C-alpha positions, -999 to +999 in steps of 0.1 A: -560+173+047-541+202+061-524+230+043-488+225+031-474+249+056-489+228+085-470+197+073-438+217+069-440+229+105-449+194+117-419+180+100-397+207+117-412+199+151-405+162+148-370+169+134-361+191+165-375+165+189-354+138+172-323+160+174-326+170+210-337+137+225-301+122+225-290+154+244-311+143+274-332+175+272-366+170+289-394+167+264-413+195+281-385+219+275-382+208+238-419+214+232-417+248+248-387+258+227-402+245+195-435+263+203-416+296+201-398+287+169-426+274+147-446+296+123-472+315+144-497+316+115-502+278+116-522+258+141-492+239+154-485+263+183-520+257+197-515+220+193-482+221+211-498+240+240-524+213+244-497+186+240-475+202+267-504+204+291-512+167+286-475+158+289-472+175+323-504+159+334-500+123+322-464+120+310-474+110+275-483+128+242-505+104+223-537+112+244-535+148+233-528+138+197-559+115+198-580+145+210-566+166+182-578+142+155-586+171+132-549+180+132-530+147+137-539+116+117-548+084+134-516+068+121-495+096+137-513+090+170-508+052+167-470+056+162-467+079+192-488+055+213-466+026+204-434+046+211-447+056+246-460+021+254-443+005+284-442-030+269-434-020+233-400-021+215-407+009+192-383+036+201-394+072+204-364+084+183-374+061+155-410+072+158-402+109+154-380+101+124-409+083+107-433+111+116-409+137+101-405+117+069-442+113+065-449+150+072-423+160+046-439+137+020-474+151+027-460+186+022-450+178-013-473+160-038-482+127-020-500+099-038-523+075-021-502+046-033-470+061-021-483+070+013-499+037+019-468+018+009-447+040+032-471+035+061-473-003+056-435-006+053-432+013+085-454-014+103-433-042+087-398-028+094-406-019+130-427-050+138-458-031+148-492-045+152-509-050+118-544-050+132-543-017+150-519-001+125-539-009+094-571+003+111-554+036+118-542+039+082-577+033+069-590+063+089-565+087+072-585+114+054-563+112+023-579+078+013-613+077-004-640+051+004-626+025-021-592+027-005-606+025+030-625-007+022-594-023+005-571-014+034-595-032+058-594-062+034-556-061+036-560-059+074-579-092+074-559-111+048-523-099+055-502-129+065-526-152+047-526-138+012-494-126-005-492-088-004-481-088-040-512-106-050-534-081-031-518-053-051-518-072-084-556-080-084-564-043-079-541-030-106-546-018-142-520-043-153-543-071-146-574-052-158-558-045-192-549-082-196-584-094-190-606-102-220-638-092-201-645-059-184-633-056-148-657-061-120-674-027-114-677-035-077-639-039-074-622-005-078-589-003-095-565+013-071-530+007-086-516+017-119-500-003-147-465+001-132-474-010-097-492-040-111-461-051-131-439-047-100-463-067-079-465-095-105-427-097-107-424-100-069-450-127-063-439-155-040-408-135-031-396-117+001-419-087+007-389-065+013-380-068-024-415-055-033-412-026-009-377-017-022-389-018-058-420+003-051-400+028-031-376+034-060-404+037-086-429+057-066-402+079-049-418+079-015-394+084+015-373+055+028-387+042+061-363+050+090-351+019+108-339+015+144-302+021+148-280-004+166-259+010+194-223+012+183-209+026+216-191-004+232-183+016+263-219+020+272-225-017+267-197-026+290-210-002+317-245-017+313-231-053+316-211-043+347-242-028+364-262-059+356-234-082+369-233-062+402-270-066+406-269-103+400-240-107+424-260-089+452-291-110+445-271-143+446-255-132+479-289-125+494-302-159+482-272-177+497-275-158+530-312-167+532-305-203+526-281-203+555-305-182+577-277-156+580-294-126+565-286-095+585-315-072+581-300-046+604-279-032+576-310-024+556-324-003+584-322+035+583-318+054+615-345+080+620-334+116+621 
């Protein structure tokens, strides 16, 4: 775990990136600007220098974050990798909002329960891969060995066993109701309150469970992708797509009639 000031500066970095991305400012310029703004007594300026070099070399940030595993958690690296993936649907603007919220929560007094539920809800809302995502969560240094083993169990059983059941069987609410002593090999990870919430939400929509735990544990709300509201941009995009389809159809029809004139595609040499 890092010092509180490190997480505060991380949250500021992700906040500035999220604010300046819609302004079409190159990410290299954003990192260079933030590097001069953040607190010089932290390790973030050194990390930003390394990330800037990697960005100029490969065009992505997550390889540098993966090399800086002593500074960025595996879950942070995983989110950035999904945002920079060519075939993914996880937007970079949403990713930096999630990273900002998580860093702010870590800067306060985070609990393992609250942080895990925030990270898991992030995977659910943004339709990220459970297998890789939960593996990255299990490698977070905030979790002890009992938590790491349980998160890997969730990784294997999620989608098969109800999430509320997985929480309920590891709560003090069930342990206090049992007439015999709890299994010593099965660590109790959740408190009385979390167990009652999980019991009340069994066989229900998982989003109800997340909403109830978020209210009671007071961890940040998970940012969700925003739908585009600008109808003018949509119309321009549709017009561009329609023009492209028209040109392709014309080429197909000309090819069918053997009347394609390739001369108009030639470029005269200088």
